[in-house]
C-alpha positions in Angstrom: 95.2 54.0 -266.2 94.2 56.7 -263.8 90.9 56.2 -261.5 88.1 58.3 -263.0 85.2 59.9 -261.0 85.1 60.7 -257.4 86.6 63.5 -255.7 90.5 64.5 -256.0 92.2 64.1 -252.9 90.2 61.1 -251.6 87.3 62.9 -250.5 85.0 59.9 -250.7 81.5 59.7 -249.2 81.4 63.6 -249.5 77.6 63.8 -249.1 77.3 62.0 -245.7 80.3 63.8 -244.2 78.7 67.1 -245.5 75.4 66.4 -243.7 77.0 65.3 -240.5 79.0 68.5 -240.4 75.9 70.6 -241.0 74.1 68.9 -238.3 77.2 69.4 -236.0 77.2 73.2 -236.8 73.5 73.4 -236.3 73.8 71.8 -232.7 76.6 74.0 -232.1 74.8 77.1 -233.2 71.9 76.1 -230.8 74.2 75.7 -227.9 75.7 78.9 -228.6 72.4 80.7 -228.6 71.2 79.0 -225.3 74.6 80.0 -223.6 74.4 83.4 -224.9 71.0 83.9 -223.4 72.2 82.2 -220.1 75.1 84.7 -220.0 72.9 87.5 -220.6 71.2 86.9 -217.3 74.3 86.7 -215.3 76.0 89.7 -213.4 79.5 90.0 -212.2 80.7 92.6 -209.3 84.2 93.8 -209.1 85.6 96.3 -206.6 88.5 98.7 -206.3 90.0 100.7 -203.3 89.7 97.7 -201.0 86.1 97.5 -201.6 85.3 101.4 -201.4 84.0 101.1 -204.9 82.0 98.3 -206.4 80.6 98.0 -210.1 78.3 95.2 -211.0 77.8 94.5 -214.9 75.3 92.3 -216.6 76.2 89.5 -219.1 75.0 92.2 -221.7 78.1 94.0 -220.6 76.1 96.9 -219.2 76.7 98.7 -215.8 73.7 97.7 -213.6 74.9 98.9 -210.1 77.6 101.0 -208.7 78.2 101.2 -204.8 80.3 103.7 -203.1 81.6 103.8 -199.7 81.0 107.1 -197.8 84.7 107.5 -196.9 85.7 107.4 -200.7 83.6 110.5 -201.8 86.1 113.1 -201.2 85.0 116.5 -202.8 88.7 117.4 -202.7 89.8 114.3 -204.7 87.2 113.5 -207.2 89.9 112.2 -209.6 90.6 109.3 -207.3 86.9 108.3 -207.1 87.0 108.6 -210.8 89.9 106.2 -211.2 88.5 103.7 -208.7 85.1 103.7 -210.4 86.9 103.1 -213.8 89.1 100.4 -212.3 86.1 98.5 -210.8 84.0 98.8 -214.0 87.0 97.5 -216.1 87.6 94.6 -213.9 83.8 93.6 -214.0 83.9 93.8 -217.7 87.0 91.6 -217.9 85.6 89.2 -215.5 82.4 89.1 -217.6 84.1 88.4 -220.9 86.3 85.7 -219.3 83.3 83.9 -218.2 81.7 84.4 -221.7 84.7 83.2 -223.6 85.0 80.1 -221.2 81.4 79.2 -221.7 81.7 79.5 -225.5 84.9 77.5 -225.7 83.1 74.5 -224.1 80.9 74.5 -226.8 83.4 75.1 -229.7 86.1 73.1 -228.5 88.7 75.9 -228.5 88.1 76.7 -232.3 87.7 80.4 -231.7 85.7 82.5 -233.7 85.6 80.2 -236.9 86.4 76.7 -238.5 89.7 75.4 -239.4 88.9 75.3 -243.0 
């Protein structure tokens, strides 16, 4: 005769497991919030053109500083300066994104953006 009751697929002790899962999720959420606040206070600087252009971005991914060496400011070659600023900005943003992903993956254990269910 077939066994009656319980959960199909051997999901015994369901409520205890669900409570533990909820506690873990809440703990992870709190850690992510704390890490996000910590990341927002960070700044990353990247340069281009051998250091002729430096750009600093915040953890909020906002440009907070641009520094130019005098020799890179050539009125006859504005396009090169624009390219250097863009390159330094993109590199600084890439570095900040890498730091952010690394910090968050420490919390999520490599789960990425979601849970495997």
